[in-house]
C-alpha positions in Angstrom: 70.3 100.3 135.7 67.2 102.5 136.5 65.9 103.4 133.4 68.4 102.5 131.0 67.3 100.9 127.6 68.2 97.6 127.1 69.8 98.3 123.4 72.7 100.4 124.9 73.8 97.2 125.9 75.6 97.3 122.5 78.2 100.4 123.7 79.7 97.2 125.9 80.5 95.3 123.4 83.0 98.6 121.9 86.6 97.6 121.8 89.9 100.4 121.5 90.2 99.1 117.9 86.2 100.1 117.2 87.0 103.6 118.7 90.3 104.2 117.0 89.3 103.3 113.7 85.8 105.7 113.8 87.4 108.6 115.3 91.3 108.3 114.8 93.9 107.7 117.1 94.7 111.8 117.4 91.1 112.0 118.5 90.8 109.6 121.2 93.2 110.5 122.4 91.5 114.1 123.8 88.6 112.1 123.8 90.1 110.1 126.8 91.8 113.5 128.4 88.1 114.9 128.3 86.2 112.2 129.9 89.7 112.2 132.6 88.9 115.5 133.1 85.3 115.2 134.0 84.4 117.3 131.0 81.0 114.9 130.1 77.7 116.3 132.3 74.3 115.2 132.6 74.8 112.0 130.7 71.7 109.8 129.5 70.5 107.1 127.4 67.6 107.8 125.1 64.9 105.5 125.0 66.3 103.7 121.4 69.4 103.3 123.3 72.0 106.5 121.6 73.5 108.1 124.6 73.1 112.0 125.3 75.0 114.5 127.4 76.2 117.8 127.5 80.6 117.6 127.2 82.5 121.1 128.4 85.1 122.5 125.4 85.3 125.8 124.3 81.3 126.1 125.1 79.0 124.0 126.3 78.4 120.9 123.6 75.3 118.6 123.5 76.3 115.2 122.1 74.7 112.0 121.3 76.2 108.8 120.2 74.8 105.8 118.4 76.1 102.1 117.5 74.9 99.4 116.0 77.4 96.9 117.4 79.5 97.4 113.5 79.9 101.4 113.3 79.6 104.3 115.4 77.9 107.4 114.7 77.8 110.4 116.6 76.4 114.4 116.5 77.9 117.1 118.2 77.1 120.9 118.8 80.9 121.4 118.4 82.5 122.9 115.0 84.0 119.7 114.3 80.0 118.0 114.3 81.0 114.6 114.1 83.7 111.9 115.3 84.8 114.4 117.5 86.4 114.4 121.2 83.3 115.3 122.3 81.6 111.9 121.4 84.8 109.7 122.2 84.4 111.6 125.7 80.7 110.5 126.1 81.5 106.9 125.1 84.1 106.1 127.6 82.4 108.3 130.4 79.0 105.8 129.5 81.5 102.7 129.9 83.0 103.9 133.1 79.8 104.5 134.4 78.7 100.9 134.0 81.9 99.4 135.0 82.1 101.0 138.5 78.0 100.4 138.3 76.6 104.0 138.8 72.9 104.3 137.2 72.2 106.3 134.1 69.3 108.0 133.8 66.8 107.9 130.8 66.2 111.0 128.8 63.3 111.8 127.7 61.8 111.7 123.8 61.7 115.6 123.8 64.9 116.1 125.5 66.1 120.1 125.1 69.7 118.6 123.5 67.9 117.0 120.7 66.8 119.9 119.0 70.2 121.6 119.5 71.5 119.1 117.5 68.9 118.9 115.1 65.7 121.5 115.0 64.2 119.0 112.4 63.8 116.4 115.2 60.9 115.3 115.8 59.5 112.3 118.9 59.5 108.5 117.4 60.6 109.7 114.1 64.2 110.5 112.6 63.8 113.3 111.0 63.9 113.6 106.7 66.3 116.4 105.1 63.4 117.5 103.1 61.6 118.6 106.6 60.5 122.2 107.3 59.2 123.5 110.9 57.3 126.1 109.2 53.8 123.8 108.8 54.3 123.2 112.5 55.4 126.4 113.7 52.6 128.2 111.6 50.0 126.1 113.5 51.6 127.0 116.9 49.6 130.4 119.1 51.8 133.1 119.6 52.5 132.2 123.3 53.5 128.7 122.4 56.1 129.8 120.1 57.4 132.3 123.3 57.7 129.7 125.4 59.4 127.1 122.9 62.2 130.1 122.1 62.2 130.5 126.1 63.2 127.0 126.6 65.3 127.1 123.7 67.2 130.2 124.8 67.7 128.9 128.6 69.4 125.4 127.2 71.3 127.2 123.9 73.3 130.3 124.1 73.7 130.5 120.3 69.9 130.8 120.2 70.1 133.0 123.2 72.8 135.2 120.8 70.6 134.7 117.7 67.4 136.3 119.7 69.4 139.2 121.3 71.1 140.1 117.7 67.3 140.6 116.1 66.2 142.5 118.6 69.2 144.8 118.7 68.7 145.2 114.6 64.6 146.1 115.5 65.9 148.6 117.7 68.9 150.2 116.6 70.0 149.4 112.9 72.7 146.7 111.9 75.4 148.9 112.9 75.6 147.1 116.1 75.9 144.0 114.8 78.3 144.5 112.4 81.1 146.3 114.8 79.9 142.7 116.5 80.7 140.9 113.8 83.7 142.2 112.8 84.9 142.3 116.8 84.1 138.3 116.1 86.3 138.0 113.5 89.4 139.8 115.0 89.0 137.5 118.2 88.7 134.3 116.1 92.0 135.2 114.8 93.9 137.5 117.2 97.3 136.9 118.2 96.8 136.1 122.2 95.2 132.4 121.5 98.2 131.4 119.5 99.5 129.6 122.5 96.0 127.8 123.0 95.8 126.6 119.6 99.1 125.2 120.1 98.0 123.3 122.7 95.3 121.6 120.8 92.3 123.8 120.7 90.8 125.5 117.3 89.4 128.8 117.2 85.6 129.1 117.1 84.2 130.8 114.4 80.9 130.0 114.7 79.6 133.0 116.4 80.8 134.7 112.9 78.6 132.8 111.0 75.8 133.1 113.3 75.8 137.2 113.1 76.2 137.2 109.2 73.4 134.5 108.7 71.3 136.6 111.2 72.4 140.1 109.2 72.1 137.9 105.2 68.0 136.9 106.7 67.3 140.3 107.8 68.4 141.9 104.4 71.5 143.2 105.0 73.8 141.2 102.4 76.1 143.6 101.4 77.3 144.4 105.1 77.9 140.3 105.0 79.5 141.5 101.8 81.8 143.7 103.2 82.7 141.2 106.6 83.9 139.2 104.2 86.5 141.1 103.1 87.6 141.5 106.5 87.3 137.5 107.4 89.3 136.8 103.9 92.3 139.6 105.0 92.4 137.6 109.0 91.4 134.6 108.3 94.4 133.3 106.8 96.4 133.4 109.0 94.2 131.7 111.9 95.1 128.7 109.3 98.5 129.3 109.6 98.7 129.2 113.2 96.4 126.4 114.2 97.9 122.8 114.0 94.4 120.8 113.7 92.6 118.3 110.5 91.4 121.1 108.7 88.4 122.1 111.1 89.3 125.9 110.8 89.5 125.9 107.1 86.3 123.9 107.4 84.8 126.9 109.4 86.1 130.2 107.7 84.8 128.4 104.2 81.4 127.8 105.9 81.4 131.7 106.8 82.4 132.4 103.4 79.7 130.4 102.0 77.0 132.4 103.6 79.3 135.5 102.1 78.8 134.6 98.6 74.9 133.8 99.1 75.0 137.5 100.0 76.7 138.6 97.6 74.5 137.0 94.4 71.4 139.0 96.0 73.2 142.1 97.0 72.6 145.4 95.4 76.2 145.4 93.6 76.1 145.9 90.0 76.7 142.2 88.5 80.3 143.3 87.4 81.3 144.1 90.7 79.9 140.7 91.8 82.1 138.5 89.6 84.7 140.8 90.1 84.7 140.2 93.9 84.2 136.7 93.4 87.3 136.4 91.2 89.7 138.1 93.6 88.8 136.2 96.6 89.6 132.8 94.3 92.7 134.4 93.3 93.8 135.5 96.9 92.7 132.3 98.5 95.4 129.4 99.3 93.2 127.7 101.3 90.0 126.3 99.8 88.1 129.0 101.9 86.3 130.2 98.8 84.9 127.5 97.2 81.2 129.3 97.2 83.0 131.8 95.0 82.5 129.4 92.0 78.2 129.5 92.9 78.2 133.4 91.8 80.7 132.7 88.5 77.9 129.9 87.9 74.9 133.1 87.8 73.5 134.1 84.5 75.0 137.9 84.1 74.5 139.8 81.2 77.8 139.5 78.6 78.5 143.3 78.9 78.9 142.5 82.4 81.2 139.8 81.9 83.1 142.3 79.6 83.5 145.3 81.7 85.1 142.5 84.4 87.2 141.2 82.0 88.3 144.9 80.9 89.3 145.6 84.7 91.2 142.4 85.1 93.0 143.0 82.0 94.2 146.5 83.1 95.2 144.8 86.2 97.2 142.5 84.3 98.9 145.2 82.5 100.1 146.9 86.0 102.1 143.6 86.7 105.4 143.3 86.1 106.1 140.9 83.1 107.6 137.5 84.0 111.1 137.4 83.8 112.9 133.9 82.7 114.9 133.6 86.5 111.4 135.0 88.3 110.4 131.4 90.0 107.6 129.6 90.0 105.3 131.8 92.3 105.2 134.5 90.1 104.3 132.6 87.0 101.5 130.9 88.7 100.1 134.3 90.1 100.4 135.4 86.5 98.8 132.6 84.9 96.0 132.3 87.7 94.8 136.2 86.9 95.4 135.2 83.1 92.8 131.8 83.6 90.4 134.3 85.1 90.8 137.0 82.0 89.7 134.3 79.6 87.5 132.8 81.4 85.3 136.4 81.8 86.3 136.7 78.2 84.8 133.7 77.0 81.3 134.5 78.8 81.8 138.2 77.4 81.5 136.6 73.8 85.4 137.5 73.3 86.4 134.1 72.3 88.9 135.1 69.8 90.3 137.5 72.3 90.5 134.8 74.8 92.7 132.6 72.6 94.9 135.7 71.5 96.1 136.5 75.0 96.7 132.4 75.8 98.9 132.6 73.0 100.6 136.0 74.2 101.2 134.5 77.8 102.3 130.6 77.2 105.5 131.8 76.6 106.0 133.8 79.3 103.9 131.2 82.1 104.7 127.9 80.4 100.6 127.4 80.1 101.1 125.1 77.1 98.4 122.6 78.1 95.8 125.2 78.9 96.8 126.6 75.3 96.9 123.0 73.6 93.4 122.0 75.1 91.6 125.6 74.3 93.0 124.7 70.5 92.1 121.0 70.3 88.5 122.4 71.8 88.4 125.1 68.8 89.5 122.0 66.2 92.9 123.3 65.7 94.7 120.1 65.9 97.4 120.5 63.9 98.6 124.0 65.8 97.6 122.3 69.1 100.3 119.6 68.2 102.8 122.5 67.1 102.1 123.7 70.9 102.7 120.6 72.3 106.1 120.2 71.1 107.5 123.2 71.4 106.6 123.3 74.9 107.9 119.8 75.5 111.3 121.4 74.0 110.8 124.6 76.6 109.9 122.9 79.6 112.1 119.4 79.8 114.7 120.6 81.4 113.4 123.3 84.1 109.6 122.1 84.4 108.9 118.4 83.8 106.2 118.5 85.2 104.9 120.4 82.3 106.4 117.9 79.4 104.7 115.1 81.5 101.2 117.0 81.2 101.8 117.5 77.7 102.7 114.1 76.4 99.7 113.4 78.3 97.8 115.2 76.2 99.3 113.8 73.4 98.7 110.6 73.8 95.1 111.8 74.3 95.1 112.7 71.0 95.9 109.4 69.9 94.0 107.4 71.5 90.9 109.5 70.5 92.5 108.9 66.8 92.7 105.6 67.3 96.7 105.4 66.8 97.1 102.4 69.2 100.8 102.2 68.6 101.7 105.7 69.1 100.0 105.2 72.5 102.2 102.3 73.5 105.0 104.5 72.4 104.5 107.5 74.7 103.5 104.8 77.8 107.3 102.9 76.9 108.6 106.0 77.1 107.3 107.1 80.3 108.2 103.7 81.8 112.2 104.1 80.1 112.2 107.2 82.1 111.2 106.0 85.5 110.3 102.5 85.5 107.5 102.2 88.5 105.4 99.5 88.8 102.4 101.8 87.3 104.5 102.5 84.3 104.8 99.0 83.7 101.2 97.8 84.5 100.1 101.2 81.8 102.6 100.0 78.9 101.9 96.2 79.3 97.7 97.0 78.8 98.8 99.8 75.7 101.4 97.1 74.4 98.6 94.6 74.6 96.3 96.5 72.4 98.7 97.5 69.7 99.5 93.8 69.8 102.9 94.0 70.6 102.7 93.1 74.5 105.0 90.2 74.6 108.2 92.2 72.5 107.1 95.0 74.6 107.6 92.9 77.6 110.6 91.5 76.7 112.8 95.0 76.7 111.0 95.9 79.5 112.1 93.2 81.9 115.7 93.5 80.3 115.3 96.6 81.8 114.5 96.0 85.1 116.9 93.0 85.5 119.8 94.1 83.5 119.3 97.9 83.0 119.5 97.6 79.0 117.3 100.6 78.0 117.4 102.4 74.8 119.7 105.9 74.4 118.2 109.2 75.6 116.7 111.0 72.4 116.1 108.0 70.2 113.0 106.2 69.1 112.0 104.0 71.8 112.1 100.4 71.4 112.8 100.3 67.4 111.5 98.4 65.3 108.4 97.6 67.7 107.4 101.0 68.7 107.0 103.9 66.1 108.9 107.0 66.7 106.6 109.8 68.9 108.8 112.7 67.7 109.3 113.5 71.1 112.9 111.1 71.5 113.5 108.8 75.1 114.5 111.0 77.8 117.6 110.4 80.0 116.0 107.9 83.2 114.5 110.6 86.0 117.0 109.3 88.6 120.0 106.7 88.1 119.0 102.7 89.2 121.1 100.3 89.4 119.6 97.0 88.1 117.9 95.0 88.7 115.1 97.5 89.7 114.0 95.4 92.8 110.7 97.2 93.8 109.0 97.3 90.5 109.7 93.6 90.2 108.5 92.5 93.6 105.5 94.7 92.3 105.2 92.9 89.5 105.7 89.6 91.3 102.7 90.4 93.6 100.5 91.3 90.8 101.2 87.7 89.3 100.8 86.3 92.5 104.3 84.5 92.5 105.3 83.8 96.4 108.8 82.7 94.9 109.8 85.8 92.7 108.0 87.7 96.0 110.7 86.9 98.2 113.7 86.5 95.8 113.5 90.1 94.8 112.0 91.5 98.4 115.9 89.6 99.6 117.7 91.8 96.8 115.7 94.8 97.8 117.1 94.1 101.6 120.5 93.5 100.5 120.4 96.9 99.0 119.8 98.6 101.6 116.4 100.2 99.8 113.9 100.9 102.3 110.2 101.6 101.7 108.1 101.6 105.0 104.8 100.5 102.9 106.4 98.1 100.3 106.9 95.9 103.4 103.7 95.4 104.2 102.4 94.2 100.6 105.3 91.7 100.6 103.9 90.7 104.0 100.5 90.5 102.6 101.5 88.8 99.6 103.3 85.9 101.0 101.4 85.5 104.5 99.8 82.1 103.1 102.7 80.4 101.5 105.4 81.8 103.6 103.9 82.6 107.0 107.3 82.6 109.2 108.4 85.1 106.5 105.3 87.4 106.8 105.7 87.4 110.8 109.8 88.2 110.5 108.5 91.6 108.6 105.9 92.5 111.1 107.9 91.8 114.0 110.4 94.1 112.2 108.3 96.9 111.7 106.7 96.8 114.9 109.6 96.6 117.2 111.0 99.3 115.2 108.0 101.9 115.9 108.0 100.6 119.7 111.7 101.3 119.7 110.9 105.5 118.5 109.3 105.7 122.0 106.7 107.7 121.4 102.7 107.6 121.6 102.0 107.8 118.2 104.5 105.1 117.2 102.9 102.9 119.9 100.2 103.3 118.6 100.8 102.6 114.5 102.6 99.4 116.3 99.2 98.2 117.6 98.6 97.7 113.7 101.7 94.9 113.2 101.4 93.2 116.4 97.7 92.3 115.5 98.8 90.9 112.5 101.2 88.9 114.3 98.7 87.9 117.1 96.2 86.6 113.8 99.3 84.6 112.4 101.0 83.0 115.0 100.3 80.0 116.8 99.0 80.5 120.9 102.3 79.6 122.3 104.2 81.7 120.2 102.1 84.7 120.1 101.9 84.4 124.2 105.9 83.9 124.3 106.1 86.6 122.1 103.9 89.3 124.4 105.9 88.3 127.7 109.4 89.6 125.8 107.9 92.3 124.7 106.4 93.2 128.4 109.5 92.3 129.2 111.7 94.4 126.9 109.5 97.7 127.7 108.6 97.6 131.3 109.5 100.8 131.8 107.0 102.0 128.9 104.4 102.9 130.4 102.4 104.3 127.4 103.6 101.2 125.3 102.0 98.9 128.0 98.7 100.6 127.9 98.6 100.5 124.1 99.8 96.3 124.5 96.8 96.1 126.3 94.4 96.9 123.3 96.5 94.5 121.2 93.6 91.8 122.2 91.3 94.2 121.1 89.0 93.6 124.2 85.9 95.2 125.2 87.0 98.7 126.7 84.5 98.3 129.6 86.9 95.2 130.6 89.8 97.4 130.7 88.9 100.3 132.3 
């Protein structure tokens, strides 16, 4: 093919499995659709073998894809940035062109799309992250700079808008651009686009970020901060309505990063900056305001922190007290506010006041772990232990997760003090409460350190196999481990001995294939279903009992196929590929024929079945 570099031949070795592993089944499916719809334009090969193209999406995006035959990498000007549907579409468009014999034009080293993808790109050399454009731009004449900007503006609407926005500020001030910024925020979260989002689209906040960055760079930091308040009001609504893989959250968070950078240098008093960042974190339910931490880490005077703390204390007084039956959300919100106040008091040099606040609020919000940790940091071990035991009693029934956290703190105290028997006792209590394999593993390690492993193992196995356990409220394994003072809880859930799933995991860890299958068969008799454990059993016994492993994989594959959903078909591939790897060729060919005959009307499944062999994509297009 004229002009096509030999290194691009590596793309022809790619299989469907390669694309699935790189981009994921959902993105692969969307990329197929984009390629079928003819969205890939001006496809070309770069001199070093990468593919480059325009892909029509919400806007026109520049996309490059490279591969070394083992891994795939891509860059795209879309909000996702890499491993996106646009990159998948570029690969598939290239392979289809190869299949039908279309020539692939060669791109030049100074293709304008490369500068859109990476402004620091230089010919022949991969850009270094530390490289800067300023030295080379300073060497250019005014006319050369104008030519460069005009060229980039023709190819990239982002650059054209940036130039127009700066020209607007220079001519009339920031007012028009601020209005445009607020309109962009409204447009991204507008209700009219709800149906579009349900169909797989995502909102585009790139223009919001562009305008924020321009305002910030031209000295309008406070205008950016005010726009950030609007974004935090409307952004969560967009997050809630969109079914994506976190792209919307990432985009809004990137915009908020600009906001917090602007906040740090804005002319606002320091205590107002602190309060802005704290309020943003308190209202953030989606991880949009990670940049607030950078502001709060600033070197503010103690008196400014003190002002912020007093304002937050006033807010706390205005909140109605949390009642015993208030539920989780009011307690959680109050505790977040208290935590922020404690932070502000500490940074204001008012540590004693912060500790008193924690003590007062602990009973209201069940924040016993926070108080215990604080007392320990202050060297008040005995007081911390009192609150730990009290917290366990108070939260055991209604908030067992908090009681578990307190038990962990208690165990960590004894670990630091070298009290190994007490540590093993806490581990044993946790095991008898919920006899999972991780609890058993942790108990065995703690018992080994305490020098009582064999006796503890015997007690644990008697429980797993025969159901024999210490009575609730008594010490754990009397005569072997000490009484921790917190007692043995009733089991988290009633389970009939033997506890087969844990016994299976113990046998897997000890590589006992016979015992694995013994407990697996018992597990199956009890009609217990745990999808992932079946995978572990098959993988553990495949060398010693390949026919049993194959039976498990067949069952799982066929269960997925019967669901008759594209996602289930894709998931069945992993089991069908394992079967192919461990079956003799005649047996596999017979089974493959059975599947094709039995599911002949399931067109989507037959397409997936073609990928079992993981043949090259170019052979199947």
